[in-house]
N, C-alpha and C positions, 0 to 999 in steps of 0.2 A: 593505747591509741594516741598517736601524736596529734592528729587533727591538722586543720589548715593553719597557715601562717600568712595572712594577707590583709590588706585594707578591703573592707566589704562595702563601704559607703563613705560619703563625705558631704559637707556643705561648706562652700567657701565664697568669700566676697572679695572681688578685686575692686578697689576704690581709688579715686583720684582726688577726693575731698577730705582733708584731715579733720574738718569740723563736723562731718556727717556721722551721726551715731551708729555704732555697730549694732546689728540685730541681736535679739536675745538668743541664748543657746537653743538649738533645735531639739525637738523630740523626735527621734528616729523610730521607725518600726523595727529595723534590724537591731538585734541585741549584740553588743560587743563592747570592747574597751574604747572609751572616748579619749582622744588626745588633741591638743591644740596644735595648729600649724600656722606658720607665718613666714612671709618673705617680702622683699621689696625690689623693684626694678623700674628704672626710667620714670620715676615719679608716681609709680603705682604700688599699692600695698595689697598683698594677698593675705587674708586672715580667714581662718575657719576651723572646722572640727572634722577629724577623721574617725571612723568607726572601724575597729580592727579585731580580728581573731589572731591570737598569738602575739608576737612582738615584731612585726615587719617594719621595714623602712616606710615612712609615710610620705612626707614632702622631701624631694631631693633637689639640689641646686648644683649647677655647673655652668661656668662661663656666662653668668647673668641670666640664665634660663632656669625657671623653677617649675617642677612638675609634680602634680598630685594624681595618683593612679589608684582606682578601685578595681579589683579583679586580678586576673592573671593571664600570662602569655603562654601559649602552647607550642609554638615553633621556636622556642628559645635557642636550641642548638643551631638551627638553620640561620637565624638572625645573627647569632654570635659568629658563625663562620663567615657570613657576608661582611661583618664588621672587621674581620681579620683578627679576632680575639676569642678563641674557643673557650677560654676561661670565663668569659662574660656569661655563658650559659649557666654558671653555678652561682652567680650573684643574685641580687634582688631583681625582680621584674621591672620595678620602676627605674632602676639604674640602667637596665638594658634598654628600656624604651627611650630614656633620655639620650643614651648614646646613639640610638637609631635616629632620633630627631636631629642631633648634630651632624649626622652623616647624610640623611635624606630629606630633612625638613618635613613638611606636611606629607610627603610621599611615604614616610615611614608608616603611616596608618594604613597604607595599601599593602604593606609588607607583613604587618603583624597579624597573626592568627591567634585570637584569644577571646576572652570573656572579660570586657573591661569598659570603663568610662574614664576619661582623662580631662583635666584642665591644666593648661600650661600658660605661664606668663613669660614672654620672651624679653630679650634685652631691649627691644624697641617699644615695650609697653603694650604690645598686642596680646590679646587673650585668645587662646586656641582651645576649643572644646571639641571633643571627639568621642565617638562611640565605636564599638567593634562592628564587624560586618553585618550583624543582625540586630544590633542594639540590645543585646541580651542583658546588659546592665543599663537600665534606663537613665537618661541624663536630661536634666531640666535646667533652663536658664530664665532669669528675670533681670531686666535692665531698668535703671532709672537715671536721673541726671547726675548722680554721684558715683555710680559704679555698676558692676555686673555681679549678680549672685548666681551660683552654679551649685546644683545638688543632684544626688542620686535618688532623692525622694521629693516628689512634687509638693507634698503637704508641708514641708519645711519652708517653702517659698510662698505658698498661697496667701498667707496672712500678713506679708511684709507691708510696712507702711511706705508711703511715697507714691508718686504717679509713675506707673510703669511705661516703658517705651516699647515699641514694636521691635522684634528681633527678626529681621529678614532672613529667610532660609530655614527657620524653625517653625514648628507647628504649635499654634496656640492651644493651651488647655482650656476646654469649655468652662465657662463660668465667669469670665471677665476678670480674672486674677492678674493678668499680665504675665503669667508663667507660660513658657514655651518648651516644647520637647524637641531635643536634637534628634533628627531622624536617624534610622539605622544606617550604618555604613556611611557616615557623614562626619566631616571635620569642618567646623566653622571658624574662620579667623575674624575676630571682632576688634574694631578700632574705635577710638573716641575722637570725634571731630566737633569742637566747640560745644561740648557738653552733651552731644548726642552720640548714640552707639550706632556704628555702621558695620554691616557685614562686608568686610573687604574681599572675602573669597569664601566660596562654599565648594568643598572638595568631596566628590563622591568616591568613597574608598572601596565599595563593593555593590554589585547589583546581582540579582538572581540570574543565572544563565537562561537565555531564551532559545539557544540552539540545542540540538540533541545529537547524541553520539550513537551511531548504529554499529556497535562493535559485536563481536561474537560472544556466545554464552561464556566460554571459558575465560576470555579476557575480562568481561564484565564482572564475573563472580570473583576472580582473583583480585581485581581492583577494589571491589567493595570489601573483601576480606582484609586486605592490607590496610586500607584507610580506616576501617572501624577499629582494628587492633591498635593502630597508631593513635586514634582519637581517644580511646580508653586509656592506653598506657600513659600518654602525656598528661591526662587529667588526674592520674593517681598521685603524681608529684611525690613519689617516694613514701607515701603514707602506707604503712604496713598493714593497716586494718581499715580499709574503706568500707562504706556501707552502700549497698545497691537496693533501690526500691524495686521489688520483684513481684510481678503479677503472674508470671508463668507464660506470658505471651512471648512472641518471637523477639520483640524489640528489647524489652528489659532483660530477657534471658540471654540475648547476645551480649549485652553490656556485662552482665554477671559472669558470663563465660570468660570473657577476656580479662576482667578484673581478677578472677580466680587464677588465671594463667600467669598473672604478674604480681600477685600479692601473697604474703604468707598466710593471711586469714582475711576472708571477706565475710562481712555481716550482711545478710539479706533480710528484708522485712516486707511483709504484705499487710494490706489493710482491707477490711470488709465491714459490712453492717450485719444486723440480724436478718436482713432480707436477702442479701447477696454478697458473695465473696468469691475469690479465686484462689483460695487456700490450697485446694487439691493440686491444680497445675503448678503452683509455685513450689509446693513441697517436692514434686517430682524433679524439678530443675535443681532445687537446693540440695536434694539428696544426691543427684548425679554429679554436681560440682563440689560437694563436700563443704558447703558454706555453713556458717553459724546462723541459723534461720529462726525468725520470730514472727508472730502474728499479732495484729492489733485489731480488736473488734470495737466499733463505735456504734452506739445505737443511732438509728437514722434521725430521731428527733434531736439528738445532740449534734449530729453532723450538720444539719441545715442551720443550726444556730451558730455555726462557725462562720457563716456568711460575712458578718462584719469584719472578722479577721482576714478573710480572703480579700475584701476590698481594701483593708488597711495595708495589706502586703502588696497586692497587684496594682492598686490605684487606677482601676478601670471601672467602667459602668456597663460593660457588655455582659449580660446575664448568661449568655451561652458559654463564653470563655470562663466566667466565674464558676460555672457548673463543672467544667473540666478541672479547675484548680482547687476547688473546695476539698476533695479528698486528700490532695497533697498537703494543703495547709493543715488540715486536721491531723494527718499522719505525723508531720514534722513536729507539731506541738505536743505529741504524745510519745515521742522517742525519749529514751532516758536522758537526763541532763548531761551537758558537756558538749563542747564544740567538736564537730566531726565533719568529715568530707563525705558527701553523698553523691552518687552517680545515678542517673535515671535513664530510662529508654524514651523519655518524653520527646515528642517532636518528629519521630520517624515517619509518622503518618502523612505529614505534609508533602515532603519530596517524593514519597513512594505511593501516594494516593491511597493510603490505607483506609481512610474514612469513606472512600468511594469504591469500595470493593465490589459493589454490584454493578458498576459501570463496565459494560462489556466492550463497547467500541473504543479502540485505542485513541482515536481522534478526540473523543469526548473525555477520556481519562486524562490525556495530556492537557486539554483545555482547563479542566478543573485544577490540575496541579499548578499550571501557570497562573491561574487566578489566585489560588491560595498563597503562592509564593509572592505575588504582587501585592497582597493585602494583609500580610501578617504584621507589618510594622505598626507599633502602637498598641498591640494587644497585650504586651507585657507578660506573655506566657512563660518566658524564660527568666524573668526577673529573679535575682538571688534573694530578694527580700521575701519571696514566698517561703523560703526555708529560713531566711535570716531572722524572721520573727521568733524563731526558736533557737537562735544562736548556732545555726547550721549553714555550712557552705554547700550549695548544690551546683552541679554542672551536668551538661547534657551532650554526650558525645555525638549524637546524630546531627547536631547543629555546629559541629566543627566545620570551619570554613572549607577545608580541602574535601572532607567527606560530603558536605552539603553540595559543593560544586559537582562532585561526581554523581550523586544520587539524582539531583535535579536534571542533569544533562543526559541521563541515560534514556535510550529509546523506551517509550512507554510499554512496548512489547516485552521488555525485560522485567517490568514491574508487575504486569499481569500476564502470566504465561502458563499454558497447560491447565487452565482453569484455577490457578492459584494466585492469590494476591501476594504482593511483596516477594515474588518468586526469586529475584536475584539475591535478596537478603537471606531468605531461607536456605538457598543453595550454598551461600557463603559460610553458613554455620552448620552445614550438614555433618561435619566431623566432630562437632563440639557439644551437640545437644541431643537429647532423646528424640526418637522418631515421633512420639506423640506431641512433643513441643513444636517440632518442625512443621507438623501438619495442623496444628490447632488454629481454628478460625480466630479472626481479629475481634477484640473487644476493647473499647475505649475505657480508660480508668474510671470515668464517671458511670459507665455502663456496668463494669465488673463490680464496682463497689455499691451500686444501687443509688448513686447520688441523684440522678435525674428523677427517678421515681420517688425518692424520699422527699425532695422539695415539692414536687407536684402533689404527692399524697398529703403533705402537711397543709398545703393551700386548700385542697379539697375538704379536709377536716375542718378548716376554719370557715367554710361556706363559700369559697370562691368557685364559681361555675367552671366546669372542665374546659369550656371553650375560651375562657378568659385566663387560664393558667399562665400561658406564655406572656401575655400582656402584663399580668400582675408581676411576674418575675422581673420583666424589664423595668417596670416602674419602681419596684423595690430596689433594684440595683442602682438605678439613677439616684434615688433618695439617699441611699447609703453612701454613694460617692460624694454627694453634696455635703453630707454631715461629716464624713471621715476625712476626705481629701481636701475639700475646699474650706471646711471649718475646723479641721484638725481635732475632731472628737476622737477619743480613744474607744476601741471596740468594746471594752468593758463598760462603757457608759451608755451603750446602745443596746436596746432590746429588739431582737428579731420580731417578736410578736407586736411590739409597739409600732415598728416601722410598717409592718403589714397592715395594722389597723389604720394608721395614718394615711397610707397609700390608698386603701379602700375608701376611707372617708373623703379624701380629696377627689377621688373619681366620682363618688356619688354626688357630691356637691356640684362638681362640674356638669354632670348630666342634668341636674335639676335646673341649672342656669341656662341650659341650651334652649 
């Protein structure tokens, strides 16, 4: 197994005051090789740390421009052709992006299709920070009178000293830390004016389509088939033994099918608890595709105690999203040691309306899809740190820019058709998967693994009334976010049961004071 070869995270500071002390070395959630990076341009110094899998290029420089890139680019051949240098597709991604910058400037970020976060110091001393189209590699900034700090993990910035400045165009992290999140599909150009940081420009590089395409069935099915195959193939990156998280549902099975078509050996893995699993449907698909399949069973009580790790990885306080991510974090942490490339079917539900499968009216289905696409930013569901806590690089083909554009813009009648949810996806995979997989009803990973019921059951066992279960989950998630992200506590230092007890004690005290 070759595994990934890329930068998976970084923290860097661009400073203009030589007397200002550099921050302490950060403690990242993502596990990898740490290497120092440094460059200077126009009286500005860039210094930091990159976290890598393998031995990739980290910081590259050309013509007085310095670029640090976490992640990878998927339309490499397309970009290389546009640059007039087909061989550029076979070099490092960071070198390709720097060449794109020299050709197109900030417009390069509108051309790139990838999973990345970037910080660039140009020859004029400007700092450019940019995310991919959906912000799948979260990017955080914090500015003060002496410089700008940029990181792929908020916790590495939250405790920095100094009085923070506002960063116009970015979203503040709750908690008053001065940390801001760069929004999905955005490039910010930051300048310093008399000791203050100014957003010179904010470029929107992608927005979810709001128009819909009413094409025929055959055209729609063919388009989805071609783009899903392309999305999976470009994410394999010549890895001969990728891993696919397989539930046996249509989303993950489609990814596994195309991975098997392009790889010598595909490893598939399924996860369940003692109360619920999807091992049977997953075995059917694995047997059909001939993958090397394995199963991992986690006791539900152990699963819910992974919650601090989920917050450590995703850096969010939304208990609903954490419930979705919890089984993935638990799964990644139980895979055999060693860096690997993992593909998932995660995210297909949003553009295809999979979680709204009981919505019959097409107008209503399209409305909820539009709402979900307009509100995903900041949920960090796709963050590579979710797998990176176990030294694993994960990537999600359904949120490939070209495929996502296609899926979102399709007529909702192609998503729910003939009484079937995700009709267009199921039809596009008709030649590749067993009939029982193609017709299998949708289950979310948190449903199939029993995560939702496990967390609720644990709360009920501890005496939380059923009507307060969701409220308690929300309060616990908020408390964990405060401890782990804002105060940089490690998950091993935090007890799930102690957080529950503290949360309940605080609620009781508040009620007595009313």
